[in-house]
C-alpha positions, -999 to 999 in steps of 0.1 A, spaced: -590 -674 323 -626 -665 322 -636 -628 324 -667 -617 343 -686 -586 333 -691 -563 362 -701 -528 371 -670 -525 393 -648 -523 362 -636 -487 358 -643 -476 394 -617 -452 406 -608 -451 443 -577 -450 466 -559 -482 471 -567 -479 508 -604 -477 502 -602 -507 478 -584 -527 505 -610 -517 531 -637 -532 509 -619 -563 496 -600 -575 527 -630 -583 548 -644 -603 518 -613 -625 518 -592 -608 490 -555 -603 493 -532 -582 472 -511 -608 453 -474 -608 459 -466 -605 422 -479 -570 419 -460 -544 399 -459 -507 408 -484 -498 380 -508 -527 384 -517 -556 407 -544 -582 415 -566 -588 445 -571 -625 447 -599 -645 463 -596 -683 467 -628 -698 453 -620 -733 466 -618 -725 503 -626 -760 512 -594 -773 495 -572 -793 518 -540 -792 497 -538 -756 485 -560 -735 464 -563 -737 426 -592 -715 416 -591 -678 421 -613 -648 414 -590 -619 405 -598 -582 406 -571 -562 387 -561 -527 399 -542 -502 378 -524 -472 393 -536 -438 381 -514 -418 405 -489 -432 429 -477 -468 430 -492 -501 441 -475 -511 473 -485 -522 507 -490 -492 529 -495 -468 500 -532 -461 508 -533 -428 489 -525 -443 455 -554 -438 432 -564 -470 412 -589 -480 386 -605 -514 390 -603 -538 361 -626 -566 348 -627 -594 373 -618 -629 360 -614 -665 372 -581 -682 369 -569 -717 376 -535 -719 392 -518 -752 385 -489 -764 406 -469 -795 407 -470 -816 438 -444 -842 428 -411 -842 409 -407 -822 378 -409 -847 349 -382 -828 330 -361 -819 360 -323 -822 357 -307 -841 386 -272 -825 383 -258 -806 413 -251 -774 393 -285 -776 376 -302 -782 410 -286 -750 424 -296 -729 395 -330 -744 385 -347 -748 419 -383 -746 407 -404 -768 384 -418 -753 352 -453 -740 359 -482 -756 342 -500 -735 316 -531 -717 331 -544 -695 302 -560 -725 285 -568 -745 317 -604 -758 318 -624 -742 346 -655 -760 358 -688 -741 359 -690 -744 397 -660 -720 401 -674 -695 376 -708 -696 394 -690 -690 427 -670 -662 412 -702 -645 398 -718 -647 432 -688 -630 448 -687 -603 421 -724 -596 427 -715 -591 464 -686 -568 455 -709 -547 432 -732 -541 462 -702 -530 483 -687 -507 457 -720 -488 450 
């Protein structure tokens, strides 16, 4: 994870207004959001043929209301944008158990660590360009 300094950090708006600005730029509210916080994700490697791995994330924190699709009146603060690498396995899990009971309970492979993943400078540069664009839209 690589944080990116930005003037958008700390901006307070409604969730609806944030979505109006970010959606046309290719950001989507990630499915793993909680009621008190969430992340708008932008795929930096749009040319990827087999799924995206590098994302620019803009955190949002609920000030009043909850973060949920359709809750446009929720007031949120924008957090510090950052770049993250999402690693996923495309083959078999090397530590997967092949038992029937285990297969029913443990359906998903263990995720690869992302906090310490190396992120090439090209993705950080691309993220900085996108953040500069966002700064112009939010001011």
